[in-house]
C-alpha positions as CSV (number, residue, x, y, z in Angstrom):
1,X,14.6,16.6,-2.7
2,X,17.9,18.1,-1.6
3,X,19.9,18.2,1.7
4,X,18.8,14.7,2.7
5,X,21.2,11.8,3.4
6,X,20.6,9.1,0.9
7,X,22.2,5.6,1.1
8,X,22.8,3.8,-2.2
9,X,23.9,0.2,-2.0
10,X,25.5,-1.4,-5.0
11,X,26.6,2.1,-6.0
12,X,29.3,1.1,-8.5
13,X,27.1,-1.4,-10.4
14,X,25.3,-1.0,-13.7
15,X,22.6,1.2,-12.3
16,X,24.3,2.9,-9.3
17,X,26.3,5.7,-10.9
18,X,23.2,7.1,-12.8
19,X,21.1,6.9,-9.6
20,X,23.9,8.6,-7.6
21,X,24.2,11.4,-10.1
22,X,20.4,12.0,-10.1
23,X,20.3,12.4,-6.4
24,X,23.6,14.3,-6.1
25,X,22.4,16.8,-8.7
26,X,19.3,17.4,-6.6
27,X,21.5,18.4,-3.7
28,X,21.3,15.3,-1.6
29,X,24.3,14.0,0.4
30,X,25.1,10.5,-0.6
31,X,26.5,7.5,1.3
32,X,27.6,5.2,-1.5
33,X,28.1,1.5,-0.5
34,X,30.0,-1.1,-2.6
35,X,32.6,-3.8,-2.0
36,X,35.6,-2.0,-3.7
37,X,36.7,0.9,-1.6
38,X,38.8,2.7,-4.3
39,X,36.0,2.4,-6.9
40,X,33.3,3.7,-4.6
41,X,35.4,6.5,-3.3
42,X,36.2,7.6,-6.9
43,X,32.5,7.6,-7.7
44,X,31.8,9.8,-4.7
45,X,34.5,12.3,-5.8
46,X,33.1,12.4,-9.3
47,X,29.6,13.5,-8.4
48,X,28.3,17.1,-8.0
49,X,29.6,18.2,-4.6
50,X,32.4,15.7,-4.7
51,X,34.0,14.0,-1.7
52,X,33.2,17.1,0.4
53,X,29.5,16.2,0.3
54,X,29.4,12.5,-0.4
55,X,31.2,9.4,1.1
56,X,32.2,6.1,-0.5
57,X,32.1,3.2,1.9
58,X,33.4,-0.3,1.4
59,X,30.8,-2.7,2.6
60,X,29.8,-6.4,2.5
61,X,26.1,-6.5,3.0
62,X,25.8,-10.3,2.8
63,X,26.6,-10.4,6.5
64,X,24.7,-8.7,9.4
65,X,28.0,-7.5,10.8
66,X,29.0,-5.8,7.5
67,X,25.7,-4.1,7.1
68,X,25.7,-2.8,10.7
69,X,29.2,-1.6,10.3
70,X,28.3,0.3,7.2
71,X,25.3,1.9,8.8
72,X,27.4,3.0,11.7
73,X,29.9,4.6,9.4
74,X,27.1,6.4,7.5
75,X,25.8,7.9,10.8
76,X,29.3,8.8,11.9
77,X,30.4,10.5,8.7
78,X,27.1,12.0,7.4
79,X,24.3,11.5,10.0
80,X,21.1,9.4,10.0
81,X,19.9,8.7,6.5
82,X,16.4,9.4,5.2
83,X,16.4,7.3,2.1
84,X,17.7,3.8,1.3
85,X,18.0,2.7,-2.3
86,X,19.0,-0.9,-2.4
87,X,20.6,-1.7,-5.8
88,X,22.6,-4.8,-5.0
89,X,21.7,-7.8,-7.2
90,X,22.8,-10.3,-9.7
91,X,21.5,-12.9,-12.2
92,X,22.1,-16.5,-13.0
93,X,20.0,-18.8,-15.2
94,X,19.9,-21.4,-17.9
95,X,19.5,-24.5,-15.8
96,X,16.3,-26.3,-14.8
97,X,15.6,-26.9,-11.2
98,X,16.2,-30.7,-11.4
99,X,19.7,-30.1,-12.8
100,X,20.5,-26.9,-10.7
101,X,23.6,-26.4,-8.7
102,X,22.7,-25.8,-5.1
103,X,25.7,-23.5,-4.8
104,X,24.3,-21.2,-7.5
105,X,21.0,-21.0,-5.6
106,X,22.8,-20.2,-2.4
107,X,25.0,-17.6,-4.1
108,X,21.9,-15.8,-5.6
109,X,20.1,-15.8,-2.3
110,X,23.2,-14.4,-0.6
111,X,23.6,-11.6,-3.2
112,X,19.9,-10.8,-3.8
113,X,18.0,-11.6,-0.7
114,X,20.4,-11.6,2.2
115,X,22.1,-8.3,1.2
116,X,18.6,-6.7,1.1
117,X,17.7,-8.3,4.4
118,X,20.8,-7.1,6.2
119,X,20.7,-3.6,4.6
120,X,17.1,-3.0,5.4
121,X,17.5,-4.2,9.0
122,X,20.6,-2.0,9.5
123,X,19.0,1.2,8.2
124,X,15.4,0.7,9.3
125,X,15.7,2.6,12.6
126,X,16.8,5.7,10.7
127,X,14.3,5.4,7.9
128,X,11.4,4.8,10.4
129,X,12.4,7.8,12.5
130,X,12.9,10.2,9.5
131,X,10.4,12.6,8.1
132,X,9.4,11.1,4.7
133,X,11.7,8.1,5.1
134,X,12.0,6.0,2.0
135,X,13.1,2.5,1.0
136,X,13.2,1.4,-2.6
137,X,14.4,-2.0,-3.7
138,X,14.7,-3.5,-7.2
139,X,13.2,-6.8,-8.5
140,X,12.0,-8.2,-11.8
141,X,8.6,-9.0,-13.4
142,X,10.0,-12.6,-13.6
143,X,9.7,-13.0,-9.9
144,X,5.9,-13.0,-10.2
145,X,5.8,-14.7,-13.6
146,X,8.9,-16.9,-13.9
147,X,9.9,-18.7,-17.0
148,X,11.8,-21.9,-17.2
149,X,15.4,-22.2,-16.0
150,X,15.7,-19.0,-14.0
151,X,14.8,-20.6,-10.6
152,X,17.5,-19.1,-8.4
153,X,17.1,-15.6,-9.8
154,X,13.3,-15.5,-9.7
155,X,13.0,-17.1,-6.3
156,X,15.7,-14.8,-4.7
157,X,14.1,-11.7,-6.2
158,X,10.7,-12.9,-5.1
159,X,12.0,-13.1,-1.6
160,X,13.3,-9.5,-1.9
161,X,9.8,-8.4,-2.9
162,X,8.2,-10.2,0.0
163,X,10.7,-8.6,2.4
164,X,10.1,-5.1,1.0
165,X,6.3,-5.4,1.2
166,X,6.5,-6.8,4.7
167,X,8.6,-3.8,5.8
168,X,6.1,-1.5,4.1
169,X,3.3,-2.9,6.3
170,X,5.5,-2.6,9.4
171,X,6.0,1.1,8.6
172,X,2.3,1.8,8.8
173,X,1.6,4.8,11.0
174,X,4.8,6.6,10.1
175,X,5.7,8.9,7.2
176,X,8.1,6.3,5.8
177,X,7.4,4.0,2.9
178,X,8.9,0.9,1.2
179,X,8.3,0.0,-2.4
180,X,9.9,-2.2,-5.1
181,X,10.6,-1.4,-8.7
182,X,10.2,-4.2,-11.3
183,X,12.8,-3.9,-14.0
184,X,13.2,-6.7,-16.6
185,X,16.5,-5.6,-18.2
186,X,18.6,-2.5,-17.8
187,X,19.7,-1.1,-21.1
188,X,18.6,1.1,-24.1
189,X,17.0,-1.5,-26.4
190,X,13.2,-0.8,-26.3
191,X,10.7,-2.2,-25.6
192,X,12.2,-4.9,-23.3
193,X,14.9,-2.7,-21.7
194,X,14.6,0.2,-19.2
195,X,17.3,2.9,-19.3
196,X,19.2,3.7,-16.1
197,X,18.0,7.3,-16.2
198,X,14.4,6.1,-16.4
199,X,14.9,4.0,-13.3
200,X,16.7,6.8,-11.5
201,X,13.8,9.1,-12.3
202,X,11.3,6.7,-10.8
203,X,13.4,6.3,-7.7
204,X,13.6,10.1,-7.3
205,X,9.9,10.4,-7.4
206,X,9.3,7.5,-5.0
207,X,11.8,9.1,-2.6
208,X,10.0,12.5,-2.8
209,X,7.4,13.8,-0.3
210,X,4.9,13.7,-3.2
211,X,5.0,9.9,-3.2
212,X,4.0,9.6,0.5
213,X,0.7,7.8,-0.4
214,X,2.5,5.1,-2.3
215,X,3.6,2.3,0.1
216,X,4.0,-1.5,-0.3
217,X,3.7,-1.4,-4.1
218,X,5.3,-3.5,-6.8
219,X,5.8,-0.9,-9.6
220,X,6.7,-2.2,-13.1
221,X,8.8,0.0,-15.4
């Protein structure tokens, strides 16, 4: 690790700052993407190396245009990235399918699936061309084993998994990989929660050259 350009989407969310700190401490240069410009720029300035090494970029990844613009800004300000850590995501549940609000389904797919789709497409040329390029997305065990009344969440995260594993197959023959981490709940209450630092450590390993043989995997934490 170190001296790579690492893109972290959803950088100001529940997981983002811990992941950003882990990679910044290793010496990487970070492109932090989030919707709020002031918040993401403040995060960049707070990391080891500060705003001189990292950039905070306001981006809306739910549109192709927003993702392509963000990718262009990353290349212009830092250079082509080697690693994409896609942390954008959200949850909604509590309603069975027959009573579900279609708007909630569409909102979860916009947030969870379409943001991942646009981000991966925008950065794939750089990741594919990089030495030891890496993509890591985040899903949930509930995508593969859903329980009642979480339809939009489970389905949208399942789509993220399918997208990630498809990209992994399309990266065959390169040194790049794509994998998905399965996290049930982010927090400190064991055994059901996984701490942000534990997730960040798993991402750091998957992004390392040592993990080059791991591709197209659903990895539960």
